[in-house]
N, C-alpha and C positions, 0 to 999 in steps of 0.2 A: 588365599595366598597359595600359589602353585609352588611346590618345593620338590627338589630332587631328594628322594629319601636315601639315606645311607643303606648299604647292603650288608655291612659288617660293623661290629663294635668298633673296630679300628677307624673306619670311615666316620662313624658317629663322633668319636672322640676327636678326630682330626678337625672336623668341621666345628665342633664346640670350641676348641682352643683357638680357632681363627677369629672368633668374635672377641671384640674388645669388652672385657668385663672387669676392668680394674675398679676396685672399691671407690665409691663416690668421694670419700674423704681424701683419697690419694689423687684421683683423676680430676676432681672438680666437676665431673660430668654426672649430674643426678640421674641420667637415663642410660648409663653405660651398659647395664644389663638388659635393657629393653629389647634390643635386636635378637639377642640369644633367646630370651623368653618367647618372643614371637616365633622364631624359627623352631624351637623345641615344641611349641604347641602345634605348629603346622605339621611337623614330622609325626607327632603322636596321632594327630587326626588322620593323616595319610595312612598310618598303620592300623586305623580302625578304632583307636582309643577315643573315649569321650573325655573331654577336658573341661576344666573350669578354672578361672583365675580367682585367686583370693587376694584382694587388694589390701595393702598394708599402708593405710593413710599416714601413719607416723613417719614413714620413710619414703612415701610417694612411689612405691613400687608394687608390682604384683608378682605373685608366685603362681606357677602352673601346677 
């Protein structure tokens, strides 16, 4: 995934709040956080971090 990396903390936070991450119980969308997870992982990799996802089968989501 090619991603424009934020240059400041403010840009990072602005992009994070643009993603729809409403709790599954409220939104009814079980994958509401997936796009943010994908984006954060791509940004971290672009910055040179090694990442791994930890799947949480009970809730059907992954943490980076």
